Structure formats: structure tokens, C-alpha cells
N, C-alpha and C positions, 0 to 999 in steps of 0.2 A: 576399384574401391567399393566395398560393400558397406552399406548402411544397415545396421541392425535395429531392432525394436527399442532397445534401450537408449540409443542415440536419438532416435526419432521422438521418442517420449521426453527425453531431456530437452530437445530443441522446443517441443511443443510447450512444455511447462515453463521454459525460460521465456518464449515469446509471450505467453498469457501473463505471466509476472510482469514483464515489461510493458505490456499494453495496459494493464491495471494501474501500474505506477504512473504511466503517462496520463492516464484519465484522471487518477487522484490530484495529480499537480495541476491540470487544467481545471478541475473543479475547485481546487483551492485557490487559484488564481481569479477565477469567476467570482468566488465568494469574497475574496480581498477587494476586487474592483466595484463590487456592489455599492448602492448608494447608502450612506449611513445618515441617520437623521438623529439631531440632539433634541430631546424632549425638554420643555420647560413648563412649570406649572406652579400656581400660587399655593395649592394645596399639596401638602407633603405626602399623604396617604395615596391620593390619585396619582402623584407623580410616580411613587414606587410601583404601584399596580401597573401602570402604563409602561414603566421601564423594565419591569421583570420579564415580560413576555419576550421582548427581542433578546433578552440576555439569555433566557432558557432555549430559544430557538438557535442563537449562535452557538451555544454550548452543546447542543444536540449535533449541529453540523460539524463542529470541530471534532467531536467523539467519532463521528461517522467517517470522517477524513483520516483521523488517526488510526483507526480499526482498519480500514480500507488499505492505507499505506503499509500497515503492519503486515497484513495478509498477502499484499502483493510482493513485498520485499522477501517474505519467507518463500513464496513460489519461485521467485527469481533465484534465490540461493539455492533452493532445491534443484532447479534446472541446471544451474553451473555445477553442482556436485554430481548430478547424473552424468554430465558431459565430461568432467574431469575424471571421474571413476572410469569411463569407457576409454579415455585417451591414455591412462596410465597402465602400462602393462603389469601383470602380477609378477611378483619377485619369485625366483626360484629358490627354494630352501633346500639345502643339502640334507640328506637323511643321515642320522647318526646311528652308528652300529654298536 
């Protein structure tokens, strides 16, 4: 059984995509189990100023995880497509006279 370059590249892309997906899920899990703190203040302006920084930080992390998950799922899909294309033999089309 001979393994050609397309199959090797398909396996490599598939494994990189799956590894990135696993890292994304572990990062998301670590983000979810992180310590959350609820702020309380008598001054409304100071409260919104102190509350805005964690919200912006959480939004940036969520966007980072979303983009990373999107890219890794695309890599995984491309790896599967490369492997599937290699496994399916080309159909023979008869020539019309």
C-alpha cells in the first residue's frame, strides 16, 4: 500500500485542525472556570468605568476563541476533503462518437 503526497498532506492538515480545535476547547474551558467577580460601588460613573474593562477583556477573548475555532474547523474540513478526494476513484466517462 503506497501513501502519496496528497494523502500525507491531508492527514497533516486534518491533525493540525483537530489539535487546534482541542486547544480552542481547552482555552474556552479555562476561560469559563476562571474566577468571576461582581463589582459594587455607590458612584455610578466609577462603577461603569470599573465594569467596562472586564467586559471588553471578555469580549476580546470570546472573539479570539471564535476566530480560532472557525479557522481550525476549516482546516479540519479541508483535511477530510483531501482524504476523501484521494479515497474516491475517478469515474470513467465513455467517449461519445
